[in-house]
BABABA-568544 format. One line per 10 residues: number of its first residue (from 1); their letters; for each residue x, y, z of N, C-alpha, C, O. Coordinates in steps of 0.02 Angstrom, whole numbers, plus 50000, padded with zeros to 5 digits. Layout:
N
NUM) A) X:Y:Z:X:Y:Z:X:Y:Z:X:Y:Z; ...
This chain:
101
1) XXXXXXXXXX) 53659:55294:54845:53696:55318:54902:53741:55263:54931:53799:55275:54946; 53712:55204:54939:53750:55148:54967:53811:55132:54923:53865:55117:54948; 53802:55135:54857:53857:55121:54811:53914:55169:54820:53972:55150:54818; 53897:55233:54831:53949:55284:54840:53986:55273:54906:54047:55282:54910; 53949:55253:54957:53982:55239:55022:54027:55178:55017:54081:55177:55046; 54005:55128:54981:54046:55068:54971:54109:55085:54931:54164:55061:54946; 54101:55128:54881:54159:55149:54841:54208:55188:54884:54269:55181:54876; 54183:55229:54929:54226:55267:54974:54264:55220:55021:54324:55230:55033; 54230:55169:55046:54264:55120:55089:54317:55082:55051:54371:55069:55076; 54301:55063:54990:54349:55027:54948:54411:55071:54935:54467:55047:54936
11) XXXXXXXXXX) 54399:55135:54922:54454:55182:54910:54498:55188:54972:54559:55189:54967; 54468:55191:55031:54506:55194:55093:54548:55131:55103:54605:55135:55124; 54520:55073:55087:54557:55011:55092:54616:55010:55043:54670:54986:55060; 54606:55036:54983:54660:55040:54934:54716:55085:54958:54775:55070:54949; 54698:55140:54989:54748:55186:55015:54789:55152:55069:54850:55158:55071; 54755:55117:55115:54790:55083:55169:54840:55032:55140:54896:55027:55164; 54819:54994:55090:54864:54946:55059:54923:54981:55026:54980:54957:55031; 54910:55038:54993:54964:55074:54961:55013:55102:55013:55074:55102:55002; 54987:55125:55070:55030:55152:55122:55076:55098:55151:55130:55113:55176; 55055:55035:55147:55098:54980:55169:55159:54973:55124:55209:54944:55144
21) XXXXXXXXXX) 55155:55000:55063:55211:54993:55016:55256:55055:55014:55307:55056:54981; 55236:55107:55051:55275:55169:55053:55321:55167:55114:55299:55156:55170; 55386:55176:55102:55435:55176:55157:55458:55246:55172:55468:55287:55127; 55467:55260:55236:55497:55322:55259:55558:55304:55302:55561:55250:55332; 55606:55350:55305:55669:55337:55339:55686:55393:55387:55667:55451:55377; 55722:55375:55439:55747:55425:55486:55818:55404:55506:55832:55345:55516; 55862:55454:55512:55930:55441:55534:55947:55489:55590:55922:55545:55593; 55990:55465:55635:56017:55508:55687:56093:55498:55689:56118:55447:55666; 56127:55548:55716:56200:55544:55722:56233:55529:55655:56275:55484:55650; 56214:55567:55604:56243:55560:55537:56240:55489:55510:56287:55464:55480
31) XXXXXXXXXX) 56184:55456:55522:56174:55389:55495:56196:55333:55541:56195:55275:55522; 56216:55349:55602:56237:55297:55649:56179:55250:55664:56189:55190:55673; 56119:55277:55666:56058:55236:55675:56009:55258:55621:55996:55317:55611; 55981:55208:55587:55932:55221:55534:55872:55177:55547:55878:55117:55558; 55812:55208:55546:55750:55172:55557:55707:55179:55494:55700:55233:55466; 55677:55123:55474:55633:55122:55416:55563:55100:55440:55557:55056:55482; 55512:55133:55412:55443:55116:55429:55400:55122:55367:55420:55153:55317; 55341:55091:55369:55292:55102:55316:55253:55165:55334:55256:55189:55390; 55217:55192:55285:55175:55250:55297:55116:55232:55342:55080:55276:55365; 55105:55167:55354:55054:55145:55402:55083:55138:55473:55052:55109:55517
41) XXXXXXXXXX) 55142:55165:55482:55175:55169:55547:55196:55101:55576:55191:55089:55636; 55219:55057:55532:55248:54993:55553:55323:54997:55543:55346:55009:55488; 55361:54988:55597:55434:54989:55592:55455:54925:55555:55436:54870:55575; 55494:54934:55501:55514:54876:55462:55588:54860:55468:55610:54805:55451; 55628:54909:55491:55700:54896:55498:55732:54947:55545:55711:55005:55547; 55781:54923:55582:55824:54966:55622:55896:54946:55608:55914:54887:55616; 55936:54993:55586:56006:54980:55570:56050:55023:55615:56039:55083:55622; 56099:54991:55646:56146:55027:55689:56216:55015:55662:56238:54958:55654; 56251:55069:55648:56319:55065:55623:56363:55029:55673:56362:55044:55733; 56402:54980:55649:56444:54939:55694:56493:54981:55735:56501:54969:55795
51) XXXXXXXXXX) 56526:55030:55704:56574:55071:55740:56540:55112:55795:56566:55118:55850; 56482:55139:55779:56445:55177:55829:56424:55131:55886:56430:55148:55944; 56398:55072:55869:56374:55024:55919:56429:55005:55968:56417:55000:56028; 56489:54994:55942:56545:54975:55985:56563:55029:56036:56584:55014:56092; 56555:55092:56016:56574:55147:56060:56519:55178:56100:56532:55219:56145; 56456:55159:56087:56399:55191:56121:56385:55156:56187:56393:55096:56194; 56362:55196:56235:56339:55165:56296:56263:55152:56291:56230:55177:56245; 56237:55113:56337:56167:55092:56334:56119:55151:56333:56072:55152:56293; 56129:55200:56377:56084:55257:56380:56085:55297:56315:56032:55318:56291; 56144:55308:56287:56149:55345:56225:56113:55308:56169:56076:55339:56130
61) XXXXXXXXXX) 56123:55243:56165:56091:55203:56114:56015:55205:56121:55979:55214:56071; 55990:55197:56181:55917:55200:56193:55888:55267:56174:55836:55271:56142; 55922:55321:56194:55898:55388:56179:55896:55401:56104:55847:55429:56078; 55948:55381:56069:55951:55392:55997:55901:55348:55960:55872:55370:55910; 55890:55288:55983:55839:55245:55953:55770:55276:55961:55731:55277:55913; 55755:55301:56019:55690:55334:56030:55683:55394:55984:55630:55404:55954; 55735:55433:55977:55732:55492:55933:55719:55471:55861:55676:55499:55828; 55757:55421:55837:55750:55399:55768:55681:55369:55755:55651:55382:55703; 55657:55330:55802:55591:55299:55794:55536:55352:55794:55491:55350:55753; 55540:55399:55840:55489:55451:55842:55490:55494:55779:55438:55514:55754
71) XXXXXXXXXX) 55550:55508:55753:55555:55547:55691:55524:55510:55633:55488:55541:55593; 55537:55445:55627:55510:55408:55570:55434:55400:55576:55399:55400:55526; 55409:55395:55637:55337:55390:55646:55302:55456:55628:55246:55455:55602; 55334:55512:55642:55307:55577:55621:55305:55581:55545:55255:55604:55517; 55359:55559:55513:55359:55559:55440:55305:55515:55412:55271:55533:55364; 55296:55455:55441:55244:55409:55419:55175:55440:55427:55132:55435:55383; 55164:55473:55483:55100:55506:55496:55087:55561:55444:55031:55568:55420; 55139:55599:55428:55132:55652:55378:55111:55624:55310:55066:55651:55277; 55144:55571:55288:55128:55540:55224:55056:55513:55226:55018:55523:55179; 55039:55478:55279:54972:55450:55286:54919:55504:55286:54868:55497:55252
81) XXXXXXXXXX) 54931:55557:55323:54882:55612:55326:54873:55644:55258:54816:55657:55238; 54927:55656:55222:54923:55686:55156:54883:55641:55108:54842:55666:55070; 54896:55577:55110:54860:55530:55067:54786:55529:55084:54743:55530:55040; 54770:55526:55148:54700:55523:55169:54663:55588:55153:54605:55587:55133; 54697:55645:55161:54665:55709:55145:54650:55713:55070:54596:55736:55051; 54697:55691:55029:54685:55692:54957:54627:55646:54939:54585:55664:54898; 54626:55587:54969:54572:55539:54955:54505:55565:54980:54454:55557:54946; 54505:55596:55038:54443:55623:55066:54416:55678:55021:54355:55682:55010; 54460:55720:54996:54439:55773:54951:54406:55743:54889:54354:55766:54866; 54438:55691:54861:54410:55657:54803:54342:55625:54820:54294:55631:54782
91) XXXXXXXXXX) 54339:55591:54877:54277:55557:54896:54221:55607:54909:54164:55595:54889; 54237:55661:54942:54185:55711:54957:54159:55742:54892:54100:55759:54887; 54203:55750:54844:54181:55775:54779:54132:55727:54747:54083:55748:54717; 54145:55662:54754:54101:55612:54726:54037:55603:54765:53986:55581:54738; 54038:55621:54829:53978:55614:54871:53936:55678:54870:53881:55680:54899; 53960:55730:54837:53925:55794:54837:53852:55789:54815:53810:55825:54841; 53838:55744:54768:53770:55736:54743:53723:55709:54796:53662:55717:54790; 53750:55678:54848:53707:55651:54900:53674:55706:54941:53621:55697:54970; 53707:55763:54943:53683:55817:54987:53653:55875:54948:53648:55930:54974; 53635:55863:54886:53602:55913:54846:53649:55964:54816:53626:56016:54792
101) X) 53713:55950:54815:53761:55998:54786:53762:55992:54711:53799:56029:54678
């Protein structure tokens, strides 16, 4: 039983490491602002188009940044959730013998 639990923990750690290598992207205003994050919800880049930046006011820029960041974090959460659900399904299949299945 302990071996199966350790294997499950190891699998979870592997998934977390893999999610660090998966990038998700979000754009607003037809690419005027682009945000990149890992599937572990770490923002890795923010790009703002020079032409847009020159013409944008502070409030508009802040609002669009919030929108882009929130969108990319939702995408990251979706990828993370899907990966964890798939792994949990695999792990529970492997742990079935523990419960007399």
